[in-house]
Every structure is written in C-alpha cells, then in structure tokens.
DRENTOR-820843 format. One record per atom (N, C-alpha, C): x, y, z. Coordinates in pm, whole numbers, plus 32768, in hexadecimal, padded with zeros to 4 digits. Example, Ala and Ser with C-alpha at 12.3 -4.5 7.8 and 13.67 -1.06 7.14 Angstrom:
<pts>
85277DC7830C84CE7E3E830C85287EB6830C85057F1F82C485577F9682CA850A80038313
</pts>
This chain:
<pts>
82A57C9A8400828C7D1D843882AF7D1884CC831F7D5184EA83527D4E857382F27D9085D582B57DFE85B0825B7E45860A81E37DEE862D81A87DAD85CA81367D5585E2815E7CE1863D81D27CAB862482047C3D867682177C6A870882537CE0871A82687D1787A181E37D2B87EA817D7D5287A180F97D6A87DD80A97CE987F080DD7C7C87BB80977BFD87C5801D7BF5876C801E7C3E86FE7FAE7C4186A17FC47BDA86337F627B8286227F697B2385B37F647B7185317FB87B4B84D47FBA7B9284557FEA7B3783E57FC67B5A836E7FF57B1682F6804E7B7682AB80B67B428270810F7B92821D80F97B66818D80DD7BC6813880CA7BAA80AA81477BD8806181877B7C801C81FE7B9D7FCE81CE7BCE7F4681C37C517F3A81807C8E7EC881C57C787E4382467C587E44828B7C3C7DC582687BAF7D9482657B4E7DF182427AC57DCD81AD7AB57DB2815C7AF67E0380CB7AEE7DF380907B7B7DF480A07BC17D8780707C4C7D817FD77C527D8D7FA77CBC7DCE7F167CCC7DD87EDA7CE57D4E7E667CAA7D377E227CBF7CB87DCF7D3F7CBF7D8C7D5E7C537D3F7DDA7C4A7CD37DE27CB67C8F7D737CD07C257D737D367C607D8C7DC17CD17D507DDF7D117D647E617D407DF37E717D7C7E297E087DAA7EB47E0D7D347F157E1D7CC87EF97DD97C517F4E7DE57C1D7F4A7E747C1C7ED57EB17BF27EC97F3D7C507F197F997CD27F0F7F817D327F5B7FD17D1B7FF17FC47D08801E7F4B7CEF80AD7F327C7280DB7F7D7C0980897F797B8C80AC7FBC7B9C80B080547BF38059808A7C06804F811B7C7080AF81507CBF80E880F87D338137811F7D0B81B981667D4781CF81DA7D30824A82257D8F82B981FA7DF7829581AE7E5882F5817C7E2D832780F27E68839380C47E4B83BF803A7E6E834F7FD77E1683377F7A7E2782C87F1C7EAC82D07ED07ED883487EB07F5583587E647FCF83287EB27FC2831C7F36803382ED7F87804F82597F737FF3820F7F35800C81827F188076816F7EAB809181D77E5F80F181CF7DF1817782077E1F81DD81B27E1A826581DF7E3E8299823C7DD182CF82AC7DFB8308830C7D9C83A182FB7D9F83CF82897D6F845D82687D76849D826E7CEC851182317CDE855982377C5E850B81F37BED84C481867C0C847181447BA6840281A27B7783C581E97BD4835C824A7BB5839482B37B54840B82E57B74844A834B7B1F847183127A9784A482967A9884CB82567A1A8453824679BC83E0822B79F68366821D79A7832D82A4797C836D831179AC8344839A798C82B383B579B2828F83877A298208839D7A5B81FE84237AA28187845A7AA4816D84D97AE5812184C07B67815A84E67BDA811684CD7C5A808985087C60807485777C1D7FF185B87C207F8385627BE07FAA85067B897F4884B07B477F04844F7BA77F3D843D7C1E7F0883DB7C7D7EBE841A7CF37EC4849D7CFF7E8484E37D6E7DEC84D47D627DAE849E7DCC7D1D84887DCE7CEA843C7D557D3C83DE7D237D1983947CAB7D2B82FE7CC37CCC82C07D0A7CDA82327D2A7CED81D77CB17CA881F47C447CB5819F7BCD7D4381A47B957D7D821A7B8F7E0682267B5C7E6881DC7BB77E5281E37C3A7EA8819D7C9A7E9F81067C847E2680D27C7C7E1480427C667E5180197BE17E3880657B787E6D80437AF37F05803B7AF37F48809D7B2F7FDB809D7B2D8014802C7B827FD1800E7BF280037FA47C497FEC7F197C0F7F857F097BBE7F717E8A7B797FE27E757B1380097EE07ACF80737ED77A6980FE7ED17AA481147F177B13819A7F247B4D81947F0C7BE481917E8D7C0A81817E687C9781F07E9F7CF182647EBC7CB782D47EF17D0782B77F7D7D3C82567FC17D04823580487D3081D7804A7DA981AD7FD57DD781547FCF7E4A819E7FF87EC9816C805F7F0981A6808B7F89818C80207FF181E9800E804A81DB7FA880B082237FCF812E81FF7F93819C81987F2C81AC810C7F6981AF80AD7F19818780207F3E81927FE57EE381FC7F9F7F1E82597F607ED082C37EC97ED782B27E897E6582C07DF87E5D82B37DC27E2183347D5F7E65836B7D1C7E3583E57C887E5083D37C3B7DE583CA7BAC7DF683B27B957E39832B7B4A7EA7832D7B2C7EF082B27B847F6B829F7BF47F7082E67C4D7FE382DE7CD97FB782B67D1F801182737DA87FF7824A7DFA807782587E7A806582777ED680D7827B7F5A80AC823C7FA781108219803180F981F180848103827180D480A1828D811D809A830B819B80EE830F8192816782E2820181C782E681CA824A831A820A82878378827D825783C3825681E0841B82B98196844282A78119848C8253812A850B8258819E8548820E81B885C3817781AA85AF814681BA853680B781AF851A80838120852D80DC80BF851D80B18034851D8076800C85A480BC80298610808D800486958005804286B37FF580C186927F76810686AB7F0580C5865C7F1F80A185E07EB98065858B7E927FDA85BB7EF37F8C85E77ED97F02860C7E9E7EF186987EA97F5786EC7E757F4787757DEF7F8D8786
</pts>
C-alpha cells in the first residue's frame, strides 16, 4: 500500500487469494465497516456471470459474508482496518484520512 508507506504507517498486507479471510474474519470486517456492507462485494464480470442480484446484499451482512466465503474474488479491495474500524480504500484519497 503505497499511501500507507508514504505516511510511514506500519501495515500488513493480506493476499486474499492465497489466504482468504474465513467466515469469522469476514464477520468482524462487516461489523467494523464504516461503509455500506454491500460495498464489500465487487459487482464485476464474475458477479454478473454468477447471475447475482446486487439488491440481495443491501443491508444484509449475512449474505455478504456467505458470498465472500464462497467466492473470494468478489471481495472489494483494498480494505483497511485500524483498531475497531474498517473502510474500503476507494477512492484512494480516503486512505490517508483514515490512517492519520
């Protein structure tokens, strides 16, 4: 994370494809997330290929966790965690504000 490095913030990078978050980790992220929970799910070509409905994830933490456990590629990223709070690092400008 270039922004964290520029700010001199110690950080860990989790390679979510090699070590995907489990259900407990995803549940913790959902609970800590300051963004709408449905934003954790990428609405990309894989989402469309699976014929998923974006409305099914709105204000539905369980559905978000369930789909991300099954399809780790749908996890929106980067996700930043600081203390008991988490955000999705998009747009990039949000990262500096969150980390400082």
